[in-house]
C-alpha positions in Angstrom: 19.4 49.8 -280.5 15.6 49.5 -279.7 15.2 48.6 -276.0 13.0 45.6 -276.8 15.9 44.0 -278.7 18.5 44.6 -276.0 19.4 41.9 -273.6 18.4 42.3 -269.9 22.1 43.0 -269.1 22.4 45.6 -271.9 19.2 47.4 -270.7 20.6 47.6 -267.2 24.0 49.0 -268.4 22.2 51.5 -270.7 19.9 52.7 -268.0 22.7 53.0 -265.5 24.8 55.2 -267.7 21.8 57.4 -268.6 21.2 57.9 -264.9 24.9 58.4 -264.1 24.8 61.3 -266.6 21.5 62.7 -265.5 21.7 62.3 -261.7 25.4 61.7 -261.1 26.9 58.4 -259.9 26.4 59.0 -256.2 22.8 60.0 -256.5 21.8 57.0 -258.7 20.5 54.0 -256.8 20.2 50.4 -257.8 16.4 50.8 -257.6 16.6 53.8 -260.0 18.5 51.5 -262.5 16.0 48.7 -262.1 13.1 51.0 -262.6 14.5 52.7 -265.8 15.7 49.4 -267.3 12.3 47.7 -266.6 14.0 44.7 -265.0 13.9 43.1 -261.6 16.2 43.2 -258.6 16.9 39.5 -259.2 18.0 40.2 -262.8 20.2 43.1 -261.6 22.0 41.0 -259.0 22.3 38.1 -261.4 24.6 40.3 -263.6 26.1 42.7 -261.1 27.2 42.6 -257.4 26.1 46.2 -257.0 26.3 49.7 -258.5 30.1 49.8 -258.4 30.3 46.8 -260.7 28.7 48.9 -263.4 31.7 51.2 -263.6 33.6 48.5 -265.5 30.9 48.6 -268.2 32.1 51.9 -269.7 33.7 49.9 -272.6 30.4 48.2 -273.3 28.6 51.6 -273.5 31.4 52.9 -275.8 31.3 49.8 -278.0 27.6 50.1 -278.5 28.3 53.6 -279.8 31.1 52.4 -282.1 28.6 49.9 -283.6 26.4 52.8 -284.5 29.4 54.8 -285.9 30.4 51.9 -288.1 27.1 52.4 -289.9 27.8 56.2 -290.3 31.1 55.8 -292.0 30.8 57.2 -295.5 32.6 55.3 -298.4 33.2 58.8 -299.8 35.7 59.4 -297.0 39.2 58.0 -297.4 40.3 55.7 -294.5 42.4 58.4 -292.7 39.3 60.7 -292.8 37.2 57.8 -291.4 39.6 57.5 -288.5 39.3 61.2 -287.8 35.5 61.1 -288.1 35.4 58.1 -285.7 37.6 60.0 -283.2 35.5 63.2 -283.4 32.2 61.4 -283.0 33.4 59.2 -280.1 34.8 62.2 -278.2 31.6 64.1 -278.9 29.7 61.2 -277.4 31.9 61.1 -274.3 31.7 64.9 -273.8 27.9 64.9 -274.1 27.1 61.5 -272.4 29.6 60.9 -269.6 30.3 63.5 -266.9 33.9 64.4 -266.8 34.4 63.6 -263.1 33.0 60.1 -263.6 35.2 59.6 -266.7 38.2 60.7 -264.7 37.3 58.2 -262.0 36.9 55.4 -264.5 40.3 56.1 -266.1 42.0 56.2 -262.7 40.4 52.8 -261.7 41.8 51.3 -264.9 45.2 52.5 -263.9 45.2 50.8 -260.5 43.1 47.8 -261.3 44.7 44.4 -260.5 42.2 42.6 -262.7 41.1 43.0 -266.3 41.4 46.5 -267.8 38.3 46.5 -270.0 39.4 49.6 -271.9 42.4 47.6 -273.2 40.5 44.5 -274.2 41.5 43.9 -277.9 38.3 42.0 -278.5 36.3 45.1 -278.1 34.3 46.5 -281.0 36.4 49.6 -280.8 39.7 47.8 -281.6 38.2 45.7 -284.3 36.7 48.8 -286.0 39.9 50.8 -285.8 42.0 47.8 -287.1 39.7 47.2 -290.0 39.8 50.9 -291.1 43.6 51.0 -290.8 44.0 47.7 -292.7 41.8 48.8 -295.5 43.5 52.2 -295.5 46.9 50.5 -296.0 45.6 48.4 -298.8 44.1 51.5 -300.5 47.4 53.4 -300.1 45.8 56.0 -297.8 47.6 55.0 -294.6 51.2 54.2 -294.8 52.4 50.7 -294.0 55.7 51.6 -292.3 54.1 50.1 -289.1 51.9 47.1 -288.7 48.1 47.4 -288.3 48.4 46.4 -284.6 51.1 49.0 -283.9 49.0 51.7 -285.6 45.9 50.7 -283.6 47.9 50.9 -280.4 49.2 54.4 -281.3 45.8 55.6 -282.4 44.2 54.4 -279.1 47.1 55.9 -277.1 46.5 59.3 -278.8 42.8 59.1 -278.0 43.4 58.2 -274.4 45.9 61.1 -274.1 43.3 63.6 -275.4 40.7 62.2 -273.0 43.1 62.2 -270.0 44.1 65.9 -270.6 40.4 66.8 -270.9 39.7 65.1 -267.6 42.8 66.8 -266.0 41.4 70.1 -267.1 37.9 69.2 -265.7 36.2 69.5 -269.1 37.1 73.2 -269.4 37.2 73.0 -273.2 35.4 70.9 -275.8 37.0 67.5 -276.1 35.4 66.9 -279.5 36.6 70.2 -281.0 40.1 69.9 -279.5 40.3 66.3 -280.8 39.1 67.5 -284.2 42.0 69.9 -284.3 44.8 67.8 -282.8 44.1 64.2 -283.6 45.0 64.7 -287.3 48.3 66.4 -286.2 49.1 63.4 -283.9 48.3 60.9 -286.6 49.6 62.8 -289.6 52.9 60.9 -290.0 50.8 57.8 -290.9 48.7 59.5 -293.5 50.0 58.4 -296.9 51.3 61.4 -298.9 49.8 61.6 -302.3 51.8 62.7 -305.3 50.2 65.9 -306.8 
């Protein structure tokens, strides 16, 4: 999205994550974020208590990416292929835009959080997009309907998180995107509708 069309909050979030990747979380200051986002200190503190509060915005950053990916989905692909494309592109984005140590920290904070777990928020763009692809895939006979849409969404997201968690545990020693490209279809294969030849 063009920066001029982003809300002040979105500009702050976007700038913060660019800086976290470029400089690292510890070396990024609130002043750096304000400068890059072209906002004010008042605006920053209106939305966030401090830099730590931005860690919970990972789901916002990812959902902005999913909005872009929605536009890239080709009608030439069947719905199972769309899910695999989505997984590959999302994991490519994570691998290339979020440092593995920061991603690992974020996942661990979601595990111990007593409040909302933003990554599990079913109102996220991510869950809506995956659900719509699965629902359309079931209608088209490309994804089997032995399980409900919500059960398949839960399983799909569980598989994605498992791949990301293993990548973090291995400190990014292999390509998340390429590993996902190879193994996500294996993990999801039982839900791919088998066509009669």
